[in-house]
C-alpha positions in Angstrom: 0.0 0.0 0.0 1.3 3.4 -0.9 1.5 5.8 2.1 1.9 9.5 1.9 0.9 12.2 4.4 -1.2 15.1 3.5 1.7 17.4 4.5 4.3 15.7 2.2 1.7 15.4 -0.5 1.0 19.1 -0.6 4.4 20.7 0.1 7.0 21.9 -2.3 9.7 19.3 -3.2 13.3 19.6 -2.0 16.4 19.1 -4.1 19.6 19.1 -2.0 22.6 17.2 -3.5 24.0 13.9 -2.1 27.2 14.3 -0.1 30.2 13.7 -2.5 33.7 13.7 -1.0 35.3 14.2 2.4 34.7 17.4 4.4 35.2 19.0 7.8 32.8 21.0 9.9 32.4 22.6 13.3 29.0 21.0 13.8 27.7 17.9 12.0 23.9 17.5 12.3 22.6 14.0 11.4 18.9 14.2 10.6 16.8 16.6 8.5 13.5 16.8 10.5 12.4 19.8 12.6 15.1 19.3 15.2 18.0 19.2 12.8 16.8 21.9 10.4 15.9 24.3 13.3 19.4 23.7 14.8 21.1 24.3 11.4 19.1 27.6 11.0 19.9 28.8 14.6 23.6 28.2 14.1 23.8 29.5 10.5 22.2 32.8 11.4 24.9 33.7 13.8 26.7 37.0 12.9 29.8 36.6 15.1 33.3 36.1 13.9 33.4 32.5 15.2 30.2 31.5 13.4 30.2 27.7 13.2 30.5 25.8 9.9 27.4 23.6 9.8 26.8 20.4 7.7 23.5 18.6 7.8 23.1 15.0 6.5 19.7 13.6 5.8 19.3 9.9 5.0 16.3 10.5 2.7 14.5 13.8 2.0 14.0 16.6 4.5 11.0 16.0 6.7 10.4 12.5 5.3 10.1 10.7 8.7 8.5 11.9 11.9 8.1 15.6 11.0 6.4 15.2 7.6 4.2 12.4 9.1 3.1 14.3 12.2 -0.2 16.0 13.0 1.1 19.6 12.5 -0.3 20.5 15.9 1.6 22.8 18.3 0.7 23.0 22.0 2.2 23.7 25.4 0.8 20.6 27.1 1.8 17.0 26.2 -0.3 14.3 24.6 0.2 11.8 27.4 -1.3 14.4 29.8 0.1 17.0 32.0 -1.3 14.9 34.8 1.6 12.4 34.4 4.3 15.1 34.6 2.7 16.6 37.8 2.4 13.1 39.3 6.0 12.2 38.5 7.8 15.5 38.9 5.5 17.9 40.7 3.8 21.2 39.8 7.0 23.2 39.5 8.5 21.0 36.9 5.2 20.9 35.1 5.2 24.7 35.0 8.7 24.6 33.5 7.7 22.1 30.9 4.6 24.2 29.8 6.7 27.4 29.8 9.5 25.8 27.7 7.0 24.4 25.2 5.0 27.6 25.1 8.2 29.5 24.2 8.9 26.9 21.4 5.5 27.5 19.9 6.1 31.3 20.0 9.5 30.7 18.3 7.8 28.7 15.5 5.3 31.5 15.1 8.1 34.1 14.8 10.0 32.0 12.3 6.8 31.4 10.3 6.5 35.1 9.7 10.0 35.1 8.3 9.5 31.9 6.2 6.3 32.9 4.4 3.2 30.7 3.9 3.7 27.7 6.1 0.1 27.5 7.3 0.7 28.8 10.9 -2.4 29.7 12.8 -3.4 30.2 16.4 -6.3 28.0 17.6 -7.5 26.3 20.7 -6.8 22.7 21.8 -10.0 21.1 22.8 -10.2 17.8 24.9 -13.3 15.8 25.7 -14.1 12.2 26.5 -16.8 9.6 26.7 -18.4 8.7 30.0 -15.8 6.0 30.8 -12.9 8.4 30.6 -14.4 11.6 32.0 -12.9 11.2 35.4 -9.4 11.2 34.0 -10.2 14.3 32.0 -11.3 16.1 35.2 -7.9 15.2 36.8 -6.2 16.5 33.6 -7.9 19.9 34.1 -6.5 20.1 37.6 -3.0 19.2 36.3 -3.2 21.8 33.5 -4.1 24.5 36.1 -1.2 23.4 38.3 1.1 23.8 35.4 0.0 27.3 34.7 -1.9 26.6 31.5 -4.8 28.9 30.5 -7.4 26.2 30.4 -11.2 26.6 30.5 -13.8 23.9 31.4 -17.2 24.0 29.7 -18.6 24.6 26.3 -19.8 22.2 23.6 -18.4 20.1 20.8 -19.7 21.1 17.3 -21.1 18.5 15.0 -20.0 16.3 13.3 -17.3 15.7 15.9 -18.1 12.9 18.4 -20.3 14.3 21.2 -19.0 15.0 24.7 -20.3 12.9 27.6 -18.9 15.1 30.3 -16.4 17.9 30.6 -14.9 19.8 27.7 -11.4 21.3 28.3 -10.3 24.2 26.1 -6.6 25.2 26.1 -6.5 28.6 24.5 -3.9 30.1 22.2 -2.3 26.9 20.9 -1.4 26.6 17.2 -1.1 24.6 14.0 1.0 24.7 10.9 2.1 22.8 7.8 5.1 20.9 9.2 6.6 19.8 5.9 6.3 23.3 4.4 7.9 24.8 7.5 10.9 22.5 7.4 11.5 23.0 3.7 11.3 26.8 4.1 13.6 26.8 7.1 16.2 24.6 5.4 16.2 27.1 2.5 16.8 29.9 5.0 19.6 28.0 6.8 21.3 27.2 3.4 21.2 30.8 2.4 22.9 31.7 5.6 25.7 29.2 5.0 24.6 25.8 6.3 25.5 22.9 4.0 22.6 20.5 3.5 22.8 17.1 1.8 19.9 14.7 1.2 20.0 11.0 0.4 23.2 10.8 2.5 22.6 8.1 5.0 25.3 7.6 7.7 26.6 4.1 7.3 29.5 4.4 9.9 29.7 6.7 12.9 32.9 6.9 14.9 32.0 9.2 17.8 35.6 9.2 19.2 37.0 10.4 15.9 34.0 12.6 15.3 33.5 11.2 11.8 30.4 10.1 9.9 30.8 8.0 6.7 28.1 7.8 3.9 28.2 5.7 0.7 29.8 8.6 -1.1 31.7 10.6 1.4 32.4 11.6 5.0 32.2 14.5 7.4 34.6 15.0 10.3 33.4 17.6 12.9 34.2 19.1 16.2 30.6 18.4 17.4 28.1 15.8 16.3 24.3 16.2 16.9 22.1 13.1 16.3 18.8 14.7 15.4 17.6 11.3 14.2 14.5 10.8 16.3 16.4 8.1 18.1 20.2 7.9 18.4 22.1 5.8 15.8 23.9 2.8 17.2 23.6 1.3 20.6 22.8 3.7 23.5 21.5 3.4 27.0 18.4 5.5 26.2 17.2 2.7 23.8 16.5 0.5 26.9 14.4 3.3 28.4 12.0 4.1 25.5 9.0 2.1 24.3 8.5 2.5 20.6 5.1 3.0 19.0 3.6 3.8 15.6 0.4 5.7 15.0 -1.7 6.1 11.9 -3.0 9.1 10.1 -5.6 9.6 7.3 -6.9 12.6 5.5 -10.0 12.9 3.4 -11.3 15.8 1.3 -14.2 17.7 3.0 -16.6 19.0 0.4 -20.0 20.5 0.9 -20.8 21.8 4.4 -18.2 23.7 6.3 -15.7 21.6 8.2 -15.2 21.9 12.0 -13.7 25.2 12.9 -9.9 25.7 13.4 -8.6 23.8 16.4 -6.8 20.7 17.6 -9.5 18.3 18.7 -8.5 15.5 21.1 -11.3 13.0 21.6 -10.1 11.0 24.7 -12.4 8.0 24.4 -11.4 4.4 24.5 -10.6 4.7 20.8 -8.8 8.0 20.8 -8.7 10.4 17.9 -6.7 13.5 17.2 -8.7 15.6 14.7 -7.9 18.8 12.7 -8.5 20.5 9.4 -6.2 21.8 6.8 -6.5 23.2 3.3 -4.4 23.3 0.1 -5.2 24.7 -3.3 -8.7 25.6 -2.3 -9.5 22.1 -1.0 -10.4 21.4 2.6 -9.1 18.2 4.3 -10.1 16.6 7.6 -7.1 14.8 9.3 -7.6 12.0 11.8 -4.8 10.3 13.7 -5.0 7.4 16.1 -4.7 3.6 16.7 -1.3 3.7 18.3 0.5 0.4 18.7 3.9 -1.1 19.5 6.2 -1.3 16.6 6.6 -4.7 14.9 3.9 -6.5 17.0 0.5 -5.2 16.0 -1.3 -6.0 12.7 -0.6 -2.8 10.8 -3.3 -3.3 8.2 -5.9 -3.9 11.0 -4.8 -0.7 12.7 -5.2 1.5 9.7 -8.5 -0.1 8.8 -9.8 0.5 12.4 -8.9 4.2 12.1 -10.7 4.5 8.8 -13.8 2.8 10.1 -13.8 5.0 13.2 -13.5 8.2 11.1 -16.2 7.1 8.7 -18.5 6.3 11.7 -18.4 9.9 12.8 -17.7 11.8 9.5 -19.4 9.7 6.8 -18.2 7.6 4.0 -15.8 10.0 2.4 -12.9 8.9 0.1 -9.5 8.8 1.9 -7.0 10.9 0.0 -3.9 10.3 2.1 -2.8 7.5 4.5 0.4 7.4 6.6 1.9 6.5 9.9 4.7 7.8 12.2 6.9 6.4 14.9 7.4 7.8 18.4 9.7 7.1 21.3 8.6 7.8 24.8 10.9 8.9 27.7 10.6 6.6 30.7 9.8 9.4 33.0 7.5 11.5 30.7 10.3 13.8 29.7 12.6 13.7 26.6 16.3 13.2 26.5 18.2 16.2 25.2 21.9 16.9 25.5 25.3 15.2 25.5 25.2 11.4 26.0 27.9 9.0 27.1 29.7 9.3 23.7 29.9 13.1 24.2 27.6 13.6 21.1 24.3 15.5 21.4 21.1 13.4 21.2 17.5 14.5 21.1 14.9 11.8 21.6 12.0 10.5 23.7 9.5 13.1 22.3 6.5 10.7 22.4 3.9 12.2 20.0 4.9 15.8 20.8 8.0 16.0 18.6 7.2 19.2 16.7 7.4 21.3 19.9 10.0 19.1 21.7 12.1 19.0 18.6 12.1 22.8 18.5 12.9 22.9 22.3 15.8 20.5 21.6 17.2 22.6 18.8 17.2 25.8 20.9 18.8 24.0 23.9 21.5 22.4 21.8 22.2 25.6 19.9 22.5 27.5 23.2 25.0 25.1 24.6 27.1 25.0 21.4 27.2 28.8 21.5 28.3 28.8 25.1 25.0 29.7 26.8 23.6 26.5 28.4 20.0 26.9 29.5 18.8 25.9 32.9 16.0 23.7 31.5 18.7 21.6 29.8 19.6 20.1 33.2 16.1 18.7 33.6 16.1 16.8 30.3 19.7 15.7 30.1 20.4 12.1 29.2 21.6 9.9 32.1 19.3 11.7 34.6 17.8 8.3 35.6 16.0 8.3 38.9 14.3 5.0 40.0 11.6 7.0 41.7 10.8 8.8 38.4 11.2 6.2 35.6 12.7 3.0 36.9 9.5 1.0 36.9 8.8 1.9 33.3 12.4 1.1 32.2 12.1 -2.3 33.9 8.8 -3.1 32.3 10.0 -2.1 28.8 13.1 -4.3 29.0 11.1 -7.2 30.3 8.9 -6.8 27.2 12.0 -6.7 24.9 13.4 -9.9 26.5 10.1 -11.7 26.2 9.8 -10.7 22.5 13.4 -11.8 21.9 12.9 -15.2 23.5 9.5 -15.7 21.8 10.9 -15.0 18.4 13.9 -17.3 18.9 11.8 -20.2 20.2 8.9 -19.9 17.7 8.9 -22.5 14.9 9.4 -21.1 11.5 6.5 -21.0 9.1 6.2 -24.2 7.0 6.3 -22.2 3.8 8.3 -22.5 0.6 9.8 -19.5 -1.1 8.3 -20.7 -4.4 4.8 -20.6 -2.8 5.0 -16.9 -2.1 2.5 -15.0 -4.3 3.0 -11.4 -5.4 2.5 -9.3 -2.3 3.1 -12.1 0.1 5.7 -12.2 2.9 6.9 -14.8 5.3 9.8 -15.9 7.6 10.8 -19.2 6.0 13.6 -21.8 6.3 15.1 -23.1 3.1 18.3 -25.2 2.7 19.3 -24.5 6.3 18.9 -20.7 5.9 16.3 -18.5 7.4 14.8 -15.8 5.2 12.7 -12.8 5.7 11.1 -13.0 2.2 8.7 -10.8 0.2 7.6 -11.1 -3.3 6.8 -7.8 -5.1 3.7 -7.3 -7.1 5.7 -7.8 -10.3 7.0 -11.1 -9.0 10.5 -10.2 -7.9 11.6 -12.1 -4.7 13.5 -10.2 -2.0 15.2 -12.3 0.7 17.1 -10.9 3.6 18.2 -11.9 7.1 15.4 -11.8 9.7 17.8 -10.7 12.4 17.9 -6.9 13.1 21.4 -5.5 12.9 20.9 -3.3 16.0 21.0 -5.8 18.8 19.8 -9.1 17.2 16.0 -9.2 17.6 13.8 -10.7 14.9 12.0 -8.5 12.5 8.3 -8.7 11.7 6.4 -7.8 8.5 4.5 -4.5 8.2 2.0 -4.9 5.4 0.9 -1.3 5.4 4.3 0.2 4.7 6.0 -2.9 3.1 8.8 -3.1 5.6 10.4 -5.4 8.1 10.0 -3.8 11.6 11.9 -4.7 14.8 9.8 -4.8 17.9 12.7 -4.3 20.3 13.9 -0.8 19.5 12.0 0.3 16.4 14.5 -0.2 13.6 12.7 -0.6 10.2 14.0 -2.0 6.9 12.8 -2.0 3.3 12.3 -5.4 1.6 15.8 -5.2 0.2 17.2 -4.8 3.7 18.1 -1.1 3.6 17.4 0.9 6.7 14.4 3.1 6.8 14.6 4.5 10.3 15.5 3.6 13.9 18.8 3.0 15.7 20.1 0.4 13.3 22.9 1.7 11.0 23.7 -1.5 9.0 21.1 -3.0 6.5 19.7 -6.5 6.8 22.0 -8.9 5.0 20.8 -9.8 1.5 20.5 -13.5 1.0 20.6 -15.5 -2.2 17.3 -17.4 -2.4 17.6 -21.0 -3.6 16.1 -22.0 -7.0 12.3 -21.7 -6.9 11.8 -25.4 -7.3 14.0 -26.1 -4.2 12.8 -23.3 -1.9 
């Protein structure tokens, strides 16, 4: 199934050249989403004599992963609930979180004025629930008040949105934009200011001691390395602390009656939905996001179908124009990890589904430290801050799940399937001539056979039928049918295997 978000499908294309040759830089940024591009812009705009030389390497195209597959919603709260932060950290930290995120939204608004039409608009964030979840919503209201957020309780939900069965919470003065358009425009601004940007330049080797990153066609050696890759490349302690999920998005054209007014609409029922509208070229679209699940475990096709059915239940049988999904990594203690890690490189991860704002926060914090002005909030979100009282239980639970999955996959008997029996579009983990294959046959009949062992830490990959990929349930690495890396911490591809003759396999 072809997947493309409404943001990537309606934004201008990019066209930065692949890295060719060996270069040096003051700062190497790996990753061209909102974190990396914002950081490149902040560093490139410096007017001082010691302005850093910046190189940004993007594995695919700018914004092609989390940023371009997000909701485009900007808010000072967090999707997991401010209640969790108040419970774990207390009201004072919650106020710091809301204030830092509020400042990041204001920064995006300011940058949007400089960048042109990137769809930025101020609007409320509205939360409501069904009867079963209304008590939790009432507690969220108290937490938002404790965090200093301007939240009102009351009001109604306009049709055709799902009706409220209790309180309605309205967080005023939040925002939305077109995330792909924003990143593309900001990259252009950064490049004009001197940042060097390369697309289709995946890092295949990373030597953090030598400060050197190697791609298929070149290398960059830098004084500082920032991994703005959603999750750090290679093996890092934070991987053991973060559960990894994917969530689905759909958009359908809204014709006829007026769509719901501008706003971020969070329906916090048992089947949760994030709803918003957008427009492009005179056409209005309704965007629905939901059906979150653990990477590599859930039936992806069933999840996407469930989202479409839920949307049609409330908004009618409209044709879907865009389908997509995005990955997210959650910090064990409800906060992200931003700053230098054990390898003395900068990382920025653990954003959950709040990455547009957290990514902007991360870029501002890292830029400040690189320029010699470390912010006080950086201490709160630094990697390695582990406190058993804050996140130890979640870390333990996540690692127990990883071990269980690893043991299950290694003990489960392989499918009794022959490679020759795979029909176009079919996939399977099969044994043939003493070899184990993760195999998929393309619609035109070509057979792709690769190792089924993830190159990150050795877990077994599972098939994702929606996005035609092999996904690892342990730490979220994802691979194309030919074994090349799509995203996640894995650097090396799955090993290609020569399939035996069709009659033998």
